Structures are given as structure tokens and as C-alpha cells.
N, C-alpha and C positions, 0 to 999 in steps of 0.2 A: 419698574415707573421710566419713564423716556421723558426728558427735558430736551425744550429747543431754547437755545440760548443766541436773542435778537439785542442789538446794540445799533446806533445810531450810525448811520453811513460815514466815514473819514475819523472817525475814530478810536484809536488803537490803543488796545490795555494788555498791559505787562505778564501781571499774572491774577491770578483770585487770592484773594485776602480771606473770605469769610461765603460760608454755604451754610443758606437754611433753607429747611423746609416744615411749613403747617399745614395743617390739617383743621378745617373750621367745622365742627360738629353742625352746627347751625347751618349751615348754608350746603356742606357737603363740597366744598372746594378745597383743592390744594393749591398750597402759594410756593413759589422758591424767590429767594433774595440771594442776589448774588453781590459780594460787593469786590471790588478788584483795583487796582493800581492804574491808570490812565496816565499813558506817555503825556509829559509835557510839553504844552505848545512851543517851538522853535522862535517865536516872535512876541512873546507874552505885550499884552500892551499896544497894539496895533490894530483892534477893533474897537467901537463902541458901541454901550447898548443903553436904552432909555430903561428905566427903573419908574415904578408904582405901585409903591408897599399899601397894603389896605387889610381890611378884615375876612370879609367875605370871597375876595380872592386876593390872598396872602400878595402873592409880588404876580406882578406882568412883566414879563422884560419884552423890548421890541431891539434885536439887531439888526445892523447896517445893512445884513444882505436880504433882510425881510421877513426871518423867523422869527415868530412870536411862539412865549412859551409863558403859563397861566399855572401861576400853584394856589392848589384852594386851600382858602382859611376854613373851613366851614366846620372841621374836625376842632381845629383848636378852638372856637369859638363854642361851640357847642359845650365842650368841658368846661369852658370858664364860665359860660351859662349854666349847665350842672351843679359846680360848686358856687356857685353866687345862691341858689336856688337851696340848697343843703345848710351854708350859712343863717339866710333867713329864716329859715328855720328852728334854728338853735338861738 
């Protein structure tokens, strides 16, 4: 098995801390997760970001340079709804 590691341009990492490979029998997909140490920003706090916290979209972040990141909250929402149904049936 061979892997290609890709990351955002301009981000340098120092060393690999953790590497895991998982296989999903249902979908037949192999996923690899890599945890690395990232070099610190030499000038922290010089840029601003606007954050919007929500439920379906857990976090939306807009940065000064126009970059936008969206983090989905659907998984967390579905887990909460599942446990609400379990509690209701008890």
C-alpha cells in the first residue's frame, strides 16, 4: 500500500507524531490519518478571522486573506438526536 501525503501550501510540519490506517468493510475504503507537529507562526496574532458558530455548520471561519473554512456539525447533531431517541424510548 502506498500513500500520498498532501497539506496546505505554506504549512511546514516538523515531525510525524501519529499515523493510523483504518479499513471500512462496508464501503471498502482505506483511510489514513496523520498527526504532525506544525511549526509555530513567527508572528502570532497579526491576522484576524470572523467566526460563526452554529449547529449544522459547526463553525464557519472567514480570514483576512479571503480564505473560508467550513466545519460540518452534522455528525455531532445526528449522535445527539440518536441518544435523544434512545432516552425517549426508556
